[in-house]
C-alpha positions in Angstrom: 2.3 -15.7 33.8 -0.1 -17.3 31.1 0.7 -20.5 29.3 1.1 -20.9 25.3 -2.0 -22.7 25.3 -4.4 -20.2 27.2 -3.0 -17.3 24.6 -3.4 -19.5 21.1 -6.8 -19.9 22.5 -7.3 -16.1 22.8 -6.9 -16.0 19.5 -9.9 -18.0 18.6 -12.8 -15.6 18.2 -10.9 -13.5 15.8 -9.8 -16.6 13.2 -12.1 -17.7 10.5 -14.0 -21.2 11.3 -11.8 -23.0 9.3 -8.6 -21.2 11.1 -10.2 -21.2 14.2 -10.0 -25.4 13.7 -6.8 -25.9 12.7 -5.2 -24.0 15.5 -7.6 -25.5 18.2 -6.6 -28.6 16.8 -2.6 -27.9 17.7 -3.2 -26.8 20.8 -5.7 -29.7 22.1 -8.9 -27.0 22.3 -12.5 -27.2 21.0 -13.1 -24.0 18.9 -15.5 -22.5 21.4 -16.6 -19.0 21.1 -15.3 -16.8 23.7 -16.9 -12.6 24.0 -13.8 -11.0 23.5 -13.6 -6.6 24.5 -13.3 -4.5 21.1 -10.4 -3.2 21.9 -8.6 -6.8 23.3 -9.6 -8.5 19.8 -7.8 -5.5 18.0 -4.6 -5.7 20.3 -5.1 -9.5 19.5 -5.4 -8.9 15.4 -2.4 -6.7 15.9 -0.5 -8.8 17.1 -1.3 -11.4 14.4 -0.5 -8.5 11.9 3.4 -8.1 13.8 3.5 -11.7 13.1 3.2 -11.7 9.4 4.6 -8.3 8.9 8.1 -8.4 9.8 8.6 -4.8 11.6 12.1 -4.8 11.4 12.4 -4.4 8.1 9.1 -2.5 7.5 10.4 0.9 5.4 9.1 4.0 6.3 6.8 6.0 4.5 9.1 8.9 3.5 11.4 5.5 1.7 7.8 4.9 -0.5 8.0 8.3 -2.3 9.1 7.4 -6.2 5.9 5.5 -6.3 3.2 7.4 -8.4 1.0 6.4 -5.3 2.7 8.0 -2.5 -0.4 10.3 -1.9 -2.7 7.3 -1.1 0.1 6.8 2.3 -1.5 10.2 3.5 -4.8 9.5 2.9 -7.3 9.5 6.3 -9.8 6.2 6.3 -12.7 8.1 5.4 -11.1 9.5 2.0 -9.4 5.7 1.0 -13.1 4.5 1.3 -14.0 7.5 -0.7 -11.6 6.0 -3.0 -13.0 2.8 -3.0 -16.5 4.0 -3.9 -15.5 6.2 -6.7 -13.6 2.8 -8.4 -16.5 0.6 -7.9 -18.8 3.1 -10.1 -17.1 1.8 -13.8 -18.7 -1.7 -12.3 -21.6 0.0 -11.2 -22.1 2.3 -15.0 -22.1 -1.8 -16.4 -24.8 -2.5 -14.1 -27.3 -0.1 -15.1 -28.6 -2.0 -17.6 -29.8 -4.6 -15.2 -31.7 -2.8 -13.0 -35.3 -2.0 -14.6 -36.7 -0.5 -11.4 -36.7 3.4 -12.2 -37.2 3.6 -8.3 -33.8 1.6 -7.4 -31.5 3.8 -9.9 -33.1 6.7 -8.6 -32.5 5.7 -5.3 -28.7 4.9 -5.8 -28.3 8.0 -7.6 -29.9 10.4 -4.9 -27.1 8.4 -2.6 -24.0 8.9 -4.4 -22.4 12.7 -4.0 -21.9 15.2 -6.5 -18.7 14.0 -7.4 -19.5 10.6 -7.8 -22.7 10.9 -9.8 -20.1 12.9 -12.7 -17.4 10.5 -12.6 -20.9 7.9 -13.0 -21.7 10.0 -16.2 -17.8 10.1 -17.2 -17.9 6.5 -17.6 -21.2 5.3 -19.0 -19.7 7.6 -21.9 -16.4 5.9 -22.2 -15.7 2.4 -23.0 -16.8 0.5 -19.4 -14.0 -2.1 -17.8 -16.6 -4.3 -15.4 -14.2 -6.4 -13.4 -17.2 -8.7 -12.5 -20.7 -10.0 -13.8 -22.9 -7.1 -14.0 -25.2 -7.4 -11.0 -29.2 -6.7 -10.8 -29.1 -4.5 -6.9 -32.6 -4.9 -5.4 -32.0 -1.9 -3.0 -29.9 0.6 -1.7 -28.2 -1.6 0.9 -27.2 -4.5 -1.7 -25.5 -1.8 -3.9 -24.0 -0.2 -1.6 -22.1 -3.6 -0.1 -21.9 -4.8 -3.6 -20.0 -1.8 -5.5 -17.6 -1.6 -2.0 -16.4 -5.0 -2.2 -15.8 -4.6 -6.2 -14.0 -0.8 -5.4 -11.5 -2.4 -3.0 -10.4 -5.6 -5.6 -10.4 -2.8 -8.0 -7.8 -0.8 -5.3 -5.8 -4.0 -4.9 -5.7 -4.9 -8.8 -4.4 -1.2 -9.3 -1.7 -1.0 -6.5 -0.7 -4.8 -7.5 3.2 -3.3 -8.4 3.7 -1.7 -5.1 6.0 -3.7 -2.3 4.2 -4.7 0.4 5.0 -2.0 2.8 3.0 0.0 0.9 0.4 -2.4 1.3 0.6 -2.9 4.6 0.1 1.1 5.6 -2.6 1.3 3.6 -4.3 -1.9 5.0 -3.6 -0.6 8.3 -5.4 2.7 7.3 -8.3 0.6 6.8 -9.7 -1.7 9.2 -9.1 -5.0 9.8 -11.7 -6.4 7.0 -11.3 -4.2 4.5 -7.3 -4.8 4.8 -8.0 -8.4 4.0 -9.9 -8.4 1.1 -7.2 -5.7 -0.3 -4.5 -7.5 0.3 -6.4 -10.8 -1.6 -7.0 -8.3 -4.4 -3.2 -7.6 -4.6 -2.2 -11.6 -3.7 -4.1 -12.0 -6.6 -2.7 -12.0 -10.5 -4.1 -9.8 -12.8 -3.8 -8.9 -16.7 -1.1 -6.6 -16.9 -3.5 -4.5 -19.6 -5.9 -4.7 -16.7 -4.2 -3.3 -14.1 -3.0 -0.8 -16.1 -6.3 0.5 -16.6 -6.6 0.3 -12.7 -3.8 2.1 -11.5 -4.5 4.9 -14.6 -7.9 5.2 -13.0 -6.9 5.4 -9.2 -4.0 7.7 -10.1 -6.4 10.1 -12.2 -8.9 9.8 -8.4 -5.5 10.8 -7.0 -4.7 13.9 -8.9 -8.1 15.3 -8.7 -8.2 15.0 -5.0 -4.6 16.8 -4.7 -5.8 19.7 -7.4 
């Protein structure tokens, strides 16, 4: 039988620095770094998720079918990541004006899937709705990282009218890091017209995937 203090000590490596300090102070431990195996770290993350979301009140997916976004509940992680990438392209369409190096534009364009290239062409031909200031990308790596963050943020805004149970299922399909970013965007208040724009964009992407 492990003590409460020892169990609390295990959680320190998976928390943020500030959270670890607070927990360490509570259990009178120094926030020392501890190496955890990947399976055990994931197990601890699940325990924290269980504490945040009351599983006793979590609705089954079948009870969320009235949502226009119900198809999201059954996408794989790979499919959700593709949706996230597609959502970010509207911000990229606005950022392209800031990229002056033709070789970077060509590298990014070649990196996009044919479907994403088609979406990008559509976004460039219509009114842009960037959520972030345009960013001059230095290379393909910085483009991929920044656009991924923007896509998650857009997804979080698009699903803001959904119940927390819905968000939990989506976050669970993604990994812990993406889930945290999605929840942060979901909880951030967005203007009604911005939320509606993001929702319509997401619905269009879902319809294209289903059809």
